[in-house]
C-alpha angles and dihedrals in degrees: 000000000000128000119244094199097195098043095039094048088053089050092050090049089058095051092043093090118087095223093047090047093052088045091053093047090054092044095056090065102033135028108229143177124227095263093057092048089050092056095046098048095032093225131131117274092240092057091048093049090050092052094046089050091059092048094048092049091051090050095247096123135032126208130227118191115226105181105296091343123093113211119205128204140164113247100156108114094203090053090051088051095050093048091048087052096049088048093062 
């Protein structure tokens, strides 16, 4: 695997916040909407939405619309590998 220094550094910046890292860890195992994430992390909805926006813009999470709900999940294989390494 080769390193794409620019894109990989942007990916690492997105994961560098403790709240975002925790969100990514949870979204690797479960697809969730914002209200579920708010309940689990006990943070304001605006804060969660801001973090999800950063993760989405960096390609860490993808969205799926379910009626009026937006569901988030991690589909980025590099992110999954990084979180797995951090968990060791």
